[in-house]
C-alpha positions in Angstrom: 4.9 14.6 26.3 7.3 11.8 27.4 4.4 9.3 27.3 3.6 10.1 23.7 7.3 9.6 22.8 7.4 6.2 24.5 4.2 5.1 22.9 5.5 6.2 19.5 8.8 4.3 20.0 6.8 1.2 21.0 4.7 1.5 17.9 7.8 1.8 15.7 9.4 -1.1 17.4 6.2 -3.1 16.9 6.1 -2.2 13.2 9.7 -3.2 12.8 9.1 -6.5 14.6 6.1 -7.2 12.3 8.1 -6.4 9.2 11.1 -8.5 10.3 8.8 -11.4 11.0 7.1 -11.0 7.6 10.4 -10.9 5.8 11.7 -13.8 7.7 9.1 -16.1 6.2 11.0 -18.2 3.6 9.2 -19.0 0.5 10.6 -22.1 -1.2 11.7 -21.7 -4.7 9.8 -24.1 -6.8 10.4 -24.9 -10.4 7.8 -26.2 -12.8 7.9 -29.9 -12.8 9.0 -29.9 -16.5 12.2 -28.1 -15.5 13.3 -30.4 -12.8 15.2 -33.4 -14.3 14.1 -36.8 -13.3 17.0 -39.1 -14.1 16.4 -42.9 -14.4 18.2 -45.9 -15.8 17.0 -48.0 -18.7 14.8 -50.2 -16.5 13.2 -47.1 -14.9 12.5 -45.7 -18.4 11.0 -48.9 -19.6 8.7 -49.1 -16.5 7.6 -45.5 -16.7 6.7 -45.6 -20.4 5.8 -49.3 -20.6 8.4 -50.0 -23.2 10.6 -53.0 -23.8 14.4 -52.7 -23.4 15.0 -53.5 -27.1 12.7 -50.6 -28.1 14.5 -48.2 -25.8 17.9 -49.3 -27.2 16.6 -49.0 -30.8 15.2 -45.5 -30.2 18.4 -44.4 -28.4 20.5 -45.7 -31.3 18.3 -43.9 -33.9 18.4 -40.7 -31.9 14.7 -40.6 -31.1 15.2 -40.2 -27.4 17.9 -38.2 -25.6 20.2 -39.9 -23.1 23.3 -39.2 -21.0 26.3 -41.5 -20.9 29.2 -41.5 -18.4 31.5 -44.4 -19.0 29.2 -47.3 -19.5 26.3 -45.9 -17.5 23.4 -44.7 -19.6 20.8 -42.5 -18.0 17.6 -40.8 -19.2 15.8 -37.6 -18.2 12.1 -38.6 -18.1 10.9 -35.1 -19.0 13.3 -34.8 -21.9 12.3 -38.3 -23.2 8.6 -37.4 -22.9 9.1 -34.2 -24.8 11.1 -36.0 -27.5 8.4 -38.6 -27.9 5.7 -36.0 -28.0 7.6 -34.1 -30.8 8.1 -37.4 -32.7 4.4 -38.1 -32.5 3.5 -34.6 -33.8 5.8 -35.1 -36.8 4.0 -38.4 -37.7 0.6 -36.8 -37.6 
């Protein structure tokens, strides 16, 4: 009877080890690309969308594209700008 008890204990320990190992696997939290902000300066925005700087300035001043400003530094979220341009194109059509 003792042998069965020891085998049973080892089985339980094995199961516990397996469960602990399985739960220890860390799954990275990933966000859809659209939710992760990609912040760039004006030059980066111009390069990404193949725009001229005067066009970006004009669109920013007219409120066509979103931007962030801290002091004199102006930055753009590429995803937010792409979405704004997409919405503007749909309004035109």
